[in-house]
Backbone as a printed PyTorch tensor [residue, N CA C, xyz], in Angstrom:
tensor([[[ 20.1610,  -2.4880,  -2.3180],
         [ 20.1810,  -1.7410,  -3.5660],
         [ 18.8680,  -1.8830,  -4.3250]],

        [[ 18.1750,  -2.9820,  -4.1080],
         [ 16.9010,  -3.1490,  -4.8070],
         [ 15.9290,  -2.0500,  -4.4090]],

        [[ 15.8750,  -1.7230,  -3.1240],
         [ 14.9680,  -0.6730,  -2.6660],
         [ 15.4500,   0.7140,  -3.0670]],

        [[ 16.7430,   0.9380,  -2.9650],
         [ 17.2940,   2.2690,  -3.2090],
         [ 17.4800,   2.5610,  -4.6940]],

        [[ 18.0820,   1.6340,  -5.4050],
         [ 18.4330,   1.9040,  -6.7990],
         [ 17.5810,   1.1390,  -7.8050]],

        [[ 16.6680,   0.3480,  -7.3100],
         [ 15.8160,  -0.3900,  -8.2290],
         [ 16.5130,  -1.5370,  -8.9240]],

        [[ 17.6030,  -2.0090,  -8.3270],
         [ 18.3130,  -3.1310,  -8.9430],
         [ 17.4650,  -4.3940,  -8.8610]],

        [[ 17.7760,  -5.3510,  -9.6770],
         [ 17.0280,  -6.6080,  -9.7060],
         [ 17.6390,  -7.5920,  -8.7250]],

        [[ 16.8110,  -8.2760,  -7.9970],
         [ 17.2790,  -9.3060,  -7.0800],
         [ 16.8870, -10.6570,  -7.6540]],

        [[ 17.8790, -11.5060,  -7.7940],
         [ 17.6440, -12.8730,  -8.2240],
         [ 18.1260, -13.7490,  -7.0740]],

        [[ 17.1940, -14.4730,  -6.4800],
         [ 17.5730, -15.3070,  -5.3430],
         [ 18.4490, -16.4680,  -5.8050]],

        [[ 19.1730, -17.0130,  -4.8700],
         [ 20.1010, -18.0980,  -5.1940],
         [ 19.3880, -19.2840,  -5.8430]],

        [[ 18.2030, -19.6030,  -5.3570],
         [ 17.4950, -20.7420,  -5.9430],
         [ 16.9370, -20.4460,  -7.3340]],

        [[ 16.7980, -19.1810,  -7.6860],
         [ 16.3400, -18.7990,  -9.0270],
         [ 17.4970, -18.6030, -10.0100]],

        [[ 18.6890, -18.4330,  -9.4670],
         [ 19.8300, -18.0340, -10.2870],
         [ 20.3500, -19.1720, -11.1580]],

        [[ 20.3100, -18.9260, -12.4340],
         [ 20.9700, -19.7930, -13.4120],
         [ 21.3120, -18.9090, -14.6030]],

        [[ 22.0050, -19.4490, -15.5650],
         [ 22.4690, -18.6260, -16.6870],
         [ 21.3110, -18.0350, -17.4840]],

        [[ 20.2170, -18.7590, -17.5900],
         [ 19.0590, -18.2640, -18.3420],
         [ 18.4150, -17.0800, -17.6350]],

        [[ 18.1610, -17.2370, -16.3480],
         [ 17.5330, -16.1660, -15.5720],
         [ 18.4010, -14.9150, -15.5630]],

        [[ 19.6910, -15.0980, -15.3390],
         [ 20.6120, -13.9680, -15.3240],
         [ 20.6630, -13.3000, -16.6930]],

        [[ 20.7560, -14.0950, -17.7430],
         [ 20.7980, -13.5500, -19.0950],
         [ 19.5530, -12.7600, -19.4380]],

        [[ 18.3950, -13.2790, -19.0530],
         [ 17.1340, -12.5730, -19.3160],
         [ 17.0680, -11.2440, -18.5650]],

        [[ 17.5120, -11.2420, -17.3110],
         [ 17.5060, -10.0090, -16.5200],
         [ 18.4300,  -8.9660, -17.1310]],

        [[ 19.6070,  -9.3920, -17.5420],
         [ 20.5660,  -8.4650, -18.1640],
         [ 20.0030,  -7.9130, -19.4690]],

        [[ 19.4520,  -8.7830, -20.3000],
         [ 18.8870,  -8.3310, -21.5790],
         [ 17.7180,  -7.3810, -21.3670]],

        [[ 16.8950,  -7.6590, -20.3690],
         [ 15.7550,  -6.7830, -20.0840],
         [ 16.2280,  -5.3810, -19.7190]],

        [[ 17.2240,  -5.3110, -18.8540],
         [ 17.7230,  -4.0070, -18.4070],
         [ 18.4460,  -3.2850, -19.5390]],

        [[ 19.3490,  -3.9740, -20.2090],
         [ 20.1160,  -3.3310, -21.2750],
         [ 19.2620,  -2.9890, -22.4840]],

        [[ 18.1450,  -3.6940, -22.6440],
         [ 17.2680,  -3.4430, -23.7780],
         [ 16.2610,  -2.3390, -23.5530]],

        [[ 16.2440,  -1.7670, -22.3580],
         [ 15.2860,  -0.7160, -22.0280],
         [ 16.0570,   0.5160, -21.5610]],

        [[ 16.2820,   1.4450, -22.4830],
         [ 17.0970,   2.6240, -22.1600],
         [ 16.5120,   3.4290, -21.0080]],

        [[ 15.1950,   3.5260, -20.9420],
         [ 14.5530,   4.2810, -19.8740],
         [ 14.8300,   3.6210, -18.5230]],

        [[ 14.6560,   2.3040, -18.4590],
         [ 14.9160,   1.5610, -17.2270],
         [ 16.3790,   1.6750, -16.8240]],

        [[ 17.2730,   1.5280, -17.7780],
         [ 18.7070,   1.6150, -17.4990],
         [ 19.0700,   3.0050, -16.9700]],

        [[ 18.5210,   4.0500, -17.5900],
         [ 18.7970,   5.4200, -17.1400],
         [ 18.2370,   5.6590, -15.7470]],

        [[ 17.0320,   5.1380, -15.4880],
         [ 16.4170,   5.3080, -14.1730],
         [ 17.2320,   4.5950, -13.0980]],

        [[ 17.6420,   3.3660, -13.3750],
         [ 18.4470,   2.6130, -12.4150],
         [ 19.7840,   3.3080, -12.1680]],

        [[ 20.3660,   3.8170, -13.2320],
         [ 21.6430,   4.5140, -13.1210],
         [ 21.5050,   5.7600, -12.2560]],

        [[ 20.4590,   6.5410, -12.5000],
         [ 20.2540,   7.7650, -11.7330],
         [ 19.9800,   7.4570, -10.2630]],

        [[ 19.1790,   6.4350, -10.0180],
         [ 18.8830,   6.0650,  -8.6370],
         [ 20.1400,   5.5900,  -7.9090]],

        [[ 20.9960,   4.8640,  -8.6040],
         [ 22.2520,   4.4100,  -7.9980],
         [ 23.1640,   5.5980,  -7.7020]],

        [[ 23.2270,   6.5410,  -8.6320],
         [ 24.0430,   7.7390,  -8.4020],
         [ 23.5200,   8.5420,  -7.2180]],

        [[ 22.2060,   8.6480,  -7.0980],
         [ 21.6130,   9.3890,  -5.9800],
         [ 21.9060,   8.7160,  -4.6450]],

        [[ 22.0090,   7.4010,  -4.6460],
         [ 22.2620,   6.6580,  -3.4130],
         [ 23.7460,   6.5880,  -3.0670]],

        [[ 24.5930,   6.9070,  -4.0170],
         [ 26.0380,   6.7620,  -3.8320],
         [ 26.5740,   7.7120,  -2.7620]],

        [[ 27.5930,   7.2590,  -2.0840],
         [ 28.3180,   8.0780,  -1.1120],
         [ 29.7880,   8.0410,  -1.5250]],

        [[ 30.1720,   8.9620,  -2.4200],
         [ 31.5380,   8.9250,  -2.9530],
         [ 32.6300,   9.0570,  -1.8920]],

        [[ 32.3220,   9.7020,  -0.7900],
         [ 33.3350,   9.8890,   0.2550],
         [ 33.1560,   8.9190,   1.4210]],

        [[ 32.4870,   7.8160,   1.1840],
         [ 32.1980,   6.8500,   2.2530],
         [ 33.4710,   6.3160,   2.8990]],

        [[ 34.4750,   5.9850,   2.1100],
         [ 35.6950,   5.4150,   2.6970],
         [ 36.3930,   6.4330,   3.5950]],

        [[ 36.3840,   7.6950,   3.2110],
         [ 36.9930,   8.7280,   4.0550],
         [ 36.2030,   8.8920,   5.3530]],

        [[ 34.8840,   8.8520,   5.2720],
         [ 34.0440,   8.9480,   6.4690],
         [ 34.3010,   7.7790,   7.4090]],

        [[ 34.4200,   6.5940,   6.8670],
         [ 34.6830,   5.4100,   7.6820],
         [ 36.0420,   5.5240,   8.3610]],

        [[ 37.0500,   5.9480,   7.5960],
         [ 38.4000,   6.1010,   8.1610],
         [ 38.4000,   7.1280,   9.2910]],

        [[ 37.7190,   8.2580,   9.1110],
         [ 37.6500,   9.2830,  10.1580],
         [ 36.9860,   8.7290,  11.4120]],

        [[ 35.9270,   7.9810,  11.2200],
         [ 35.2220,   7.4040,  12.3640],
         [ 36.1150,   6.4130,  13.1180]],

        [[ 36.8150,   5.5770,  12.3860],
         [ 37.7240,   4.6110,  13.0150],
         [ 38.8140,   5.3370,  13.7920]],

        [[ 39.3860,   6.3570,  13.1800],
         [ 40.4380,   7.1260,  13.8710],
         [ 39.9140,   7.7990,  15.1390]],

        [[ 38.6740,   8.3040,  15.0640],
         [ 38.1090,   8.9430,  16.2590],
         [ 37.8870,   7.9060,  17.3630]],

        [[ 37.5010,   6.6990,  17.0060],
         [ 37.3340,   5.6360,  17.9940],
         [ 38.6780,   5.2330,  18.6070]],

        [[ 39.7130,   5.1720,  17.7840],
         [ 41.0460,   4.8290,  18.2760],
         [ 41.5330,   5.9030,  19.2480]],

        [[ 41.3340,   7.1670,  18.8900],
         [ 41.7770,   8.2640,  19.7780],
         [ 40.9990,   8.2530,  21.0750]],

        [[ 39.6930,   7.9490,  21.0090],
         [ 38.8520,   7.8790,  22.2070],
         [ 39.3520,   6.8180,  23.1840]],

        [[ 39.8040,   5.7000,  22.6390],
         [ 40.1580,   4.5560,  23.4690],
         [ 41.6440,   4.4560,  23.7760]],

        [[ 42.4150,   5.4960,  23.4720],
         [ 43.8420,   5.4210,  23.7880],
         [ 44.2130,   6.3320,  24.9160]]])
């Protein structure tokens, strides 16, 4: 998601309440950044992904029966 939607990555060794709080405040405090991240996430979204996965699984089951 960092590459696609511009989300922030905080590695496990960096993660603490201060780092997380600062990242959240930075994003929520910048309307332009928040809107850009939101739009990028929407563009990357696949709303019908679960249906596509189910169809693929069913086709594999039919192939192998």
